[in-house]
The first five atom37 places (N, CA, C, CB, O) and aatype in JSON, in Angstrom:
{
  "aatype": [12, 14, 1, 0, 15, 11, 11, 9, 11, 1, 11, 7, 1, 12, 14, 0, 15, 6, 1, 19, 10, 10, 2, 10, 10, 11, 7, 8, 10, 15, 11, 3, 13, 14, 2, 14, 1, 1, 1, 7, 4, 14, 14, 11, 6, 16, 10, 0, 1, 9, 0, 1, 11, 14, 10, 16, 7, 14, 15, 15, 19, 19, 1, 8, 10, 13, 5, 4, 15, 14, 4, 18, 1, 10, 18, 15, 1, 0, 10, 8, 1, 15, 11, 16, 16, 18, 1, 11, 9, 10],
  "atom_mask": [
    [1, 1, 1, 1, 1],
    [1, 1, 1, 1, 1],
    [1, 1, 1, 1, 1],
    [1, 1, 1, 1, 1],
    [1, 1, 1, 1, 1],
    [1, 1, 1, 1, 1],
    [1, 1, 1, 1, 1],
    [1, 1, 1, 1, 1],
    [1, 1, 1, 1, 1],
    [1, 1, 1, 1, 1],
    [1, 1, 1, 1, 1],
    [1, 1, 1, 0, 1],
    [1, 1, 1, 1, 1],
    [1, 1, 1, 1, 1],
    [1, 1, 1, 1, 1],
    [1, 1, 1, 1, 1],
    [1, 1, 1, 1, 1],
    [1, 1, 1, 1, 1],
    [1, 1, 1, 1, 1],
    [1, 1, 1, 1, 1],
    [1, 1, 1, 1, 1],
    [1, 1, 1, 1, 1],
    [1, 1, 1, 1, 1],
    [1, 1, 1, 1, 1],
    [1, 1, 1, 1, 1],
    [1, 1, 1, 1, 1],
    [1, 1, 1, 0, 1],
    [1, 1, 1, 1, 1],
    [1, 1, 1, 1, 1],
    [1, 1, 1, 1, 1],
    [1, 1, 1, 1, 1],
    [1, 1, 1, 1, 1],
    [1, 1, 1, 1, 1],
    [1, 1, 1, 1, 1],
    [1, 1, 1, 1, 1],
    [1, 1, 1, 1, 1],
    [1, 1, 1, 1, 1],
    [1, 1, 1, 1, 1],
    [1, 1, 1, 1, 1],
    [1, 1, 1, 0, 1],
    [1, 1, 1, 1, 1],
    [1, 1, 1, 1, 1],
    [1, 1, 1, 1, 1],
    [1, 1, 1, 1, 1],
    [1, 1, 1, 1, 1],
    [1, 1, 1, 1, 1],
    [1, 1, 1, 1, 1],
    [1, 1, 1, 1, 1],
    [1, 1, 1, 1, 1],
    [1, 1, 1, 1, 1],
    [1, 1, 1, 1, 1],
    [1, 1, 1, 1, 1],
    [1, 1, 1, 1, 1],
    [1, 1, 1, 1, 1],
    [1, 1, 1, 1, 1],
    [1, 1, 1, 1, 1],
    [1, 1, 1, 0, 1],
    [1, 1, 1, 1, 1],
    [1, 1, 1, 1, 1],
    [1, 1, 1, 1, 1],
    [1, 1, 1, 1, 1],
    [1, 1, 1, 1, 1],
    [1, 1, 1, 1, 1],
    [1, 1, 1, 1, 1],
    [1, 1, 1, 1, 1],
    [1, 1, 1, 1, 1],
    [1, 1, 1, 1, 1],
    [1, 1, 1, 1, 1],
    [1, 1, 1, 1, 1],
    [1, 1, 1, 1, 1],
    [1, 1, 1, 1, 1],
    [1, 1, 1, 1, 1],
    [1, 1, 1, 1, 1],
    [1, 1, 1, 1, 1],
    [1, 1, 1, 1, 1],
    [1, 1, 1, 1, 1],
    [1, 1, 1, 1, 1],
    [1, 1, 1, 1, 1],
    [1, 1, 1, 1, 1],
    [1, 1, 1, 1, 1],
    [1, 1, 1, 1, 1],
    [1, 1, 1, 1, 1],
    [1, 1, 1, 1, 1],
    [1, 1, 1, 1, 1],
    [1, 1, 1, 1, 1],
    [1, 1, 1, 1, 1],
    [1, 1, 1, 1, 1],
    [1, 1, 1, 1, 1],
    [1, 1, 1, 1, 1],
    [1, 1, 1, 1, 1]
  ],
  "atom_positions": [
    [[21.88, -67.36, 42.88], [22.11, -66.29, 42.85], [23.84, -67.03, 43.28], [21.04, -65.21, 43.79], [24.16, -67.99, 43.98]],
    [[24.96, -65.67, 42.18], [26.13, -65.4, 41.99], [26.57, -64.78, 43.6], [26.24, -64.44, 40.65], [26.06, -63.93, 44.34]],
    [[27.73, -65.65, 43.69], [27.77, -65.28, 44.43], [28.94, -64.41, 44.48], [27.53, -66.04, 45.05], [29.9, -64.82, 43.82]],
    [[29.11, -63.22, 45.16], [30.21, -61.52, 45.05], [31.43, -61.66, 45.13], [30.1, -60.35, 46.24], [31.87, -62.27, 46.11]],
    [[32.41, -61.09, 44.05], [33.69, -61.09, 44.55], [34.4, -60.72, 45.28], [34.13, -60.96, 44.15], [34.25, -59.59, 45.74]],
    [[35.94, -61.9, 45.86], [36.08, -61.26, 47.14], [36.98, -60.31, 46.88], [36.47, -62.11, 48.26], [36.99, -59.57, 47.86]],
    [[37.53, -60.04, 46.29], [38.31, -58.8, 45.81], [37.55, -57.19, 45.73], [38.79, -59.22, 44.3], [37.72, -56.41, 44.79]],
    [[36.8, -56.96, 46.79], [36.04, -55.99, 46.87], [37.74, -55.26, 47.5], [34.36, -56.19, 47.85], [38.75, -55.56, 48.13]],
    [[37.03, -54.1, 46.71], [37.99, -52.43, 47.02], [37.7, -51.63, 48.22], [37.67, -51.19, 45.83], [37.05, -50.59, 48.22]],
    [[38.19, -52.14, 49.14], [37.35, -50.79, 50.42], [38.31, -49.7, 50.36], [37.23, -51.3, 52.47], [39.53, -49.81, 50.33]],
    [[37.67, -48.72, 50.34], [37.44, -47.7, 50.72], [39.36, -46.77, 51.13], [36.24, -48.1, 51.96], [40.19, -47.08, 51.99]],
    [[39.39, -45.72, 50.14], [40.72, -45.34, 50.72], [42.0, -46.38, 50.47], [0.0, 0.0, 0.0], [43.08, -45.89, 50.79]],
    [[42.04, -47.89, 49.89], [42.86, -48.31, 49.92], [43.29, -48.95, 48.54], [42.73, -48.87, 50.86], [42.44, -49.31, 47.73]],
    [[44.85, -49.09, 48.27], [45.08, -49.15, 46.79], [46.25, -50.07, 47.09], [45.39, -47.63, 45.88], [46.95, -50.17, 48.1]],
    [[46.25, -50.82, 45.79], [47.27, -51.78, 45.9], [48.84, -51.09, 46.07], [47.15, -52.71, 44.58], [49.27, -49.99, 45.71]],
    [[49.62, -52.49, 46.96], [51.53, -52.06, 47.59], [51.94, -51.16, 46.56], [52.99, -53.6, 47.62], [52.29, -50.01, 46.79]],
    [[51.87, -51.9, 44.89], [52.72, -50.94, 43.85], [52.09, -50.04, 43.52], [53.18, -51.42, 42.65], [52.91, -49.21, 43.13]],
    [[50.8, -49.53, 43.37], [50.32, -47.78, 43.78], [50.99, -46.99, 44.68], [48.97, -47.63, 44.43], [51.53, -45.88, 44.67]],
    [[50.77, -47.96, 45.52], [51.24, -46.75, 46.72], [52.62, -46.47, 46.66], [51.0, -47.19, 48.34], [53.2, -45.58, 47.28]],
    [[53.23, -47.47, 45.7], [55.35, -47.63, 45.5], [55.37, -46.49, 44.63], [56.34, -49.42, 44.44], [55.96, -45.43, 44.87]],
    [[54.75, -46.73, 43.71], [54.91, -45.91, 42.5], [54.56, -44.46, 42.56], [54.15, -46.46, 41.46], [55.06, -43.71, 41.73]],
    [[53.75, -44.01, 43.46], [52.94, -42.27, 44.15], [53.71, -42.34, 44.82], [51.35, -41.88, 44.94], [54.26, -41.25, 44.62]],
    [[54.41, -42.93, 45.75], [55.37, -42.48, 46.86], [56.72, -42.13, 46.06], [55.62, -43.75, 48.08], [57.4, -41.41, 46.79]],
    [[57.4, -42.37, 44.79], [58.11, -42.32, 44.31], [58.14, -40.43, 43.24], [58.01, -43.75, 43.84], [58.9, -39.49, 43.04]],
    [[56.98, -40.82, 42.96], [56.45, -39.69, 42.04], [56.94, -38.31, 43.21], [54.38, -39.89, 41.63], [57.79, -37.42, 43.12]],
    [[55.92, -38.7, 44.3], [55.61, -37.81, 45.53], [57.62, -37.23, 45.79], [54.63, -39.1, 47.22], [57.87, -36.06, 45.49]],
    [[58.79, -38.11, 46.32], [59.45, -37.75, 45.98], [60.51, -37.34, 44.61], [0.0, 0.0, 0.0], [61.7, -37.04, 44.7]],
    [[59.99, -37.41, 43.81], [60.46, -37.08, 42.04], [60.08, -35.27, 41.96], [59.08, -38.29, 40.5], [60.81, -34.29, 41.88]],
    [[58.82, -35.43, 42.02], [58.33, -34.04, 42.77], [58.85, -32.81, 43.62], [57.63, -34.38, 43.5], [58.68, -31.6, 43.59]],
    [[59.4, -33.5, 44.2], [59.58, -32.39, 46.19], [61.11, -31.77, 46.08], [59.63, -33.89, 48.32], [61.42, -30.74, 46.68]],
    [[62.18, -32.63, 45.12], [62.94, -32.84, 44.81], [63.82, -32.43, 43.58], [62.67, -33.57, 45.01], [64.88, -31.82, 43.75]],
    [[63.43, -32.72, 42.53], [64.2, -33.03, 41.48], [63.72, -31.73, 40.72], [63.98, -34.55, 40.81], [64.06, -31.67, 39.54]],
    [[63.02, -30.76, 41.18], [63.09, -29.71, 40.34], [62.64, -28.42, 40.51], [62.63, -30.03, 39.45], [61.6, -27.85, 40.17]],
    [[64.11, -27.89, 41.39], [64.49, -26.78, 42.24], [63.92, -25.69, 40.89], [66.42, -26.76, 42.84], [63.65, -25.92, 39.71]],
    [[63.91, -24.43, 41.73], [63.65, -23.41, 41.11], [63.59, -22.1, 42.44], [62.28, -23.76, 40.2], [62.67, -21.41, 42.88]],
    [[65.37, -22.21, 42.84], [65.36, -21.69, 43.93], [65.26, -19.68, 43.64], [66.79, -22.42, 44.68], [65.26, -18.88, 44.57]],
    [[65.18, -19.32, 42.3], [64.96, -18.28, 42.23], [63.59, -17.96, 41.96], [65.73, -17.88, 41.53], [63.3, -16.86, 41.48]],
    [[62.29, -19.22, 42.34], [61.08, -18.75, 42.27], [60.4, -18.54, 40.9], [61.13, -17.65, 42.94], [59.23, -18.15, 40.84]],
    [[61.03, -18.76, 39.97], [60.37, -17.8, 38.64], [58.79, -18.78, 38.45], [61.71, -17.87, 36.73], [58.33, -19.88, 38.73]],
    [[58.33, -17.17, 37.6], [56.78, -17.92, 37.89], [56.37, -18.62, 39.39], [0.0, 0.0, 0.0], [57.53, -19.02, 39.42]],
    [[55.95, -19.01, 40.32], [55.33, -19.02, 40.73], [54.43, -18.51, 41.23], [55.6, -19.27, 40.88], [54.45, -17.28, 41.19]],
    [[53.49, -19.05, 41.78], [51.73, -18.15, 41.21], [52.16, -18.36, 43.12], [49.58, -19.34, 39.85], [52.8, -19.19, 43.76]],
    [[51.24, -16.9, 43.52], [50.55, -16.6, 45.04], [50.31, -18.15, 46.15], [48.73, -15.84, 44.63], [49.5, -19.05, 45.95]],
    [[51.5, -18.02, 47.54], [50.8, -19.15, 48.41], [49.54, -19.72, 48.21], [50.66, -18.75, 49.61], [49.06, -20.85, 48.11]],
    [[49.05, -18.24, 48.18], [47.2, -18.3, 48.51], [46.6, -19.3, 47.61], [46.24, -16.72, 48.12], [45.8, -20.19, 47.91]],
    [[47.19, -18.99, 46.3], [46.73, -20.2, 45.2], [46.19, -21.03, 45.08], [47.21, -20.74, 44.8], [45.09, -21.5, 44.79]],
    [[48.18, -21.45, 45.64], [48.65, -23.27, 45.98], [47.12, -23.97, 46.65], [50.31, -23.44, 47.62], [46.25, -24.78, 46.34]],
    [[47.54, -22.89, 47.94], [46.05, -23.35, 48.93], [44.7, -22.95, 48.71], [46.1, -22.86, 50.33], [43.7, -23.15, 49.39]],
    [[44.85, -22.27, 47.5], [42.84, -22.26, 47.49], [42.94, -23.99, 46.56], [41.66, -20.23, 45.97], [42.41, -24.97, 47.08]],
    [[43.67, -24.09, 45.21], [43.92, -25.29, 44.89], [44.37, -27.18, 45.52], [44.61, -24.76, 44.31], [44.28, -28.22, 44.87]],
    [[44.73, -27.04, 46.63], [44.86, -27.69, 47.11], [42.87, -27.83, 48.0], [46.3, -27.37, 47.66], [42.35, -28.93, 48.15]],
    [[42.33, -26.83, 48.33], [41.0, -26.84, 49.3], [40.19, -27.83, 48.21], [40.12, -25.01, 49.69], [39.88, -29.01, 48.41]],
    [[39.9, -26.96, 46.92], [39.3, -27.08, 45.55], [40.25, -27.24, 44.39], [38.48, -25.9, 45.27], [40.71, -26.26, 43.8]],
    [[40.47, -28.27, 44.13], [40.94, -28.42, 43.21], [40.83, -28.18, 41.38], [40.96, -29.19, 43.62], [41.8, -27.96, 40.64]],
    [[39.52, -28.3, 41.01], [38.99, -28.43, 40.19], [39.1, -25.99, 40.25], [37.46, -29.79, 40.46], [38.52, -25.06, 39.68]],
    [[39.9, -26.11, 41.03], [40.2, -24.14, 41.13], [41.12, -24.08, 40.18], [40.96, -23.27, 42.74], [40.73, -23.2, 39.42]],
    [[42.11, -24.51, 39.8], [43.15, -23.93, 39.63], [43.94, -23.99, 37.96], [0.0, 0.0, 0.0], [44.12, -25.03, 37.34]],
    [[44.16, -23.18, 37.68], [44.89, -22.44, 36.09], [46.18, -23.76, 35.61], [46.04, -20.3, 36.57], [47.34, -24.16, 35.76]],
    [[45.24, -23.91, 35.14], [46.36, -25.49, 34.01], [47.29, -24.52, 34.68], [46.47, -25.85, 31.53], [47.55, -24.66, 35.87]],
    [[47.72, -23.69, 34.07], [48.75, -23.1, 33.81], [49.81, -22.93, 35.56], [48.14, -21.65, 32.98], [50.96, -22.54, 35.76]],
    [[48.64, -23.48, 36.57], [49.78, -23.23, 37.72], [49.95, -25.16, 38.06], [48.99, -21.94, 39.5], [50.74, -25.87, 38.68]],
    [[48.51, -25.41, 37.09], [48.9, -26.92, 38.13], [49.79, -28.24, 36.89], [46.76, -27.89, 38.92], [49.83, -29.47, 36.96]],
    [[50.36, -27.27, 35.86], [51.59, -27.43, 34.77], [53.18, -27.2, 35.61], [51.35, -26.03, 33.38], [54.21, -27.88, 35.64]],
    [[52.74, -25.74, 36.31], [53.84, -25.36, 37.04], [53.74, -25.8, 38.36], [54.05, -24.01, 37.01], [54.63, -25.06, 38.76]],
    [[53.33, -26.5, 39.54], [53.84, -27.15, 40.09], [54.98, -28.98, 40.01], [52.89, -26.93, 40.55], [55.81, -29.62, 40.65]],
    [[53.66, -28.99, 37.98], [55.01, -30.35, 37.42], [56.77, -30.11, 37.72], [54.98, -30.44, 35.36], [57.64, -30.9, 38.08]],
    [[56.8, -28.68, 37.4], [57.87, -28.46, 37.02], [58.44, -28.13, 38.99], [57.84, -27.16, 35.6], [58.77, -28.93, 39.86]],
    [[58.39, -27.43, 39.0], [58.68, -26.69, 40.49], [58.33, -27.36, 41.81], [57.89, -25.37, 40.59], [57.24, -27.38, 42.38]],
    [[59.75, -28.02, 42.23], [59.59, -28.63, 43.12], [59.09, -27.89, 45.19], [60.88, -29.31, 42.76], [58.44, -28.43, 46.09]],
    [[59.69, -26.74, 45.13], [59.48, -26.13, 46.03], [57.7, -25.25, 45.92], [60.84, -25.32, 46.08], [57.27, -24.86, 47.01]],
    [[57.08, -25.08, 45.06], [55.43, -24.77, 44.87], [54.82, -26.33, 44.91], [54.99, -23.87, 43.12], [53.61, -26.57, 45.03]],
    [[55.89, -27.4, 44.79], [54.84, -28.91, 44.68], [54.94, -28.88, 46.59], [55.87, -30.95, 43.53], [53.87, -28.47, 47.03]],
    [[55.74, -29.13, 47.49], [56.18, -28.65, 48.6], [55.1, -28.19, 49.03], [57.2, -27.82, 48.57], [54.15, -28.83, 49.48]],
    [[55.2, -27.06, 48.93], [53.59, -25.76, 49.55], [53.12, -26.13, 49.01], [53.2, -24.15, 49.49], [54.22, -26.66, 48.89]],
    [[52.19, -26.73, 48.07], [50.6, -27.33, 47.4], [50.69, -28.95, 48.32], [50.61, -27.62, 44.98], [49.65, -29.34, 48.83]],
    [[51.7, -29.62, 48.43], [51.23, -30.37, 48.87], [51.48, -30.61, 50.64], [51.54, -31.21, 47.99], [51.19, -31.62, 51.27]],
    [[51.95, -29.66, 51.03], [51.87, -29.27, 52.44], [49.61, -29.04, 52.75], [53.17, -27.35, 52.57], [48.7, -29.63, 53.32]],
    [[49.82, -27.94, 51.99], [48.44, -27.46, 51.8], [47.16, -28.52, 51.61], [48.51, -26.59, 50.6], [45.93, -28.46, 51.69]],
    [[48.18, -29.5, 51.3], [47.0, -30.47, 51.03], [46.84, -31.06, 52.21], [47.16, -31.54, 49.91], [45.72, -30.96, 52.71]],
    [[47.69, -31.66, 52.83], [47.35, -32.27, 54.17], [46.83, -31.82, 54.57], [47.94, -32.53, 54.99], [45.72, -32.31, 54.74]],
    [[47.15, -30.16, 55.26], [46.26, -29.97, 55.68], [45.23, -29.64, 55.51], [46.4, -29.71, 56.07], [44.67, -29.33, 56.57]],
    [[44.65, -29.53, 54.66], [42.57, -29.39, 53.59], [41.81, -30.93, 54.3], [42.71, -29.81, 50.67], [40.63, -30.95, 54.65]],
    [[42.96, -32.38, 54.43], [42.76, -33.13, 54.05], [42.37, -33.28, 56.21], [43.83, -33.81, 52.82], [41.57, -33.84, 56.96]],
    [[43.32, -32.53, 56.28], [43.09, -33.62, 58.04], [42.28, -32.94, 58.64], [44.47, -33.85, 59.31], [41.85, -33.37, 59.71]],
    [[41.87, -31.75, 58.16], [40.38, -30.92, 58.41], [39.64, -30.38, 57.92], [40.24, -30.2, 58.92], [39.01, -29.37, 58.21]],
    [[39.65, -31.31, 56.75], [38.25, -32.6, 56.59], [38.07, -33.72, 57.41], [38.28, -33.42, 55.28], [36.93, -33.9, 57.85]],
    [[38.99, -34.55, 57.72], [39.14, -35.49, 58.56], [38.15, -34.73, 60.15], [41.01, -35.8, 58.66], [37.3, -35.14, 60.94]],
    [[38.83, -33.65, 59.95], [38.22, -33.63, 61.63], [37.02, -33.15, 61.67], [38.99, -32.72, 62.71], [36.44, -33.33, 62.74]],
    [[36.16, -32.31, 60.4], [34.74, -32.27, 59.96], [33.62, -33.21, 60.68], [34.77, -32.62, 58.53], [32.66, -33.19, 61.45]],
    [[34.6, -34.19, 59.72], [33.69, -35.97, 59.48], [33.52, -36.37, 61.1], [35.01, -37.65, 58.42], [32.99, -37.44, 61.42]]
  ]
}
């Protein structure tokens, strides 16, 4: 019988290099796309809904998140709250 590979990924874990890249991307999106006049921004409720149910978001709003740091930060906070609430339920 073949032995199981020792490189079993644990749920929720990612390699350090991926974590570093993800943190760089988050920092870039949250700071480098100012939109002081909030042009083209969707309502906060829409961002919160997308954070709770990602597949419900229109592609235009998802694209906007990659071009507007204020909206990305709002979305990130809503996503964090959503994940925290989900963990409490479990």
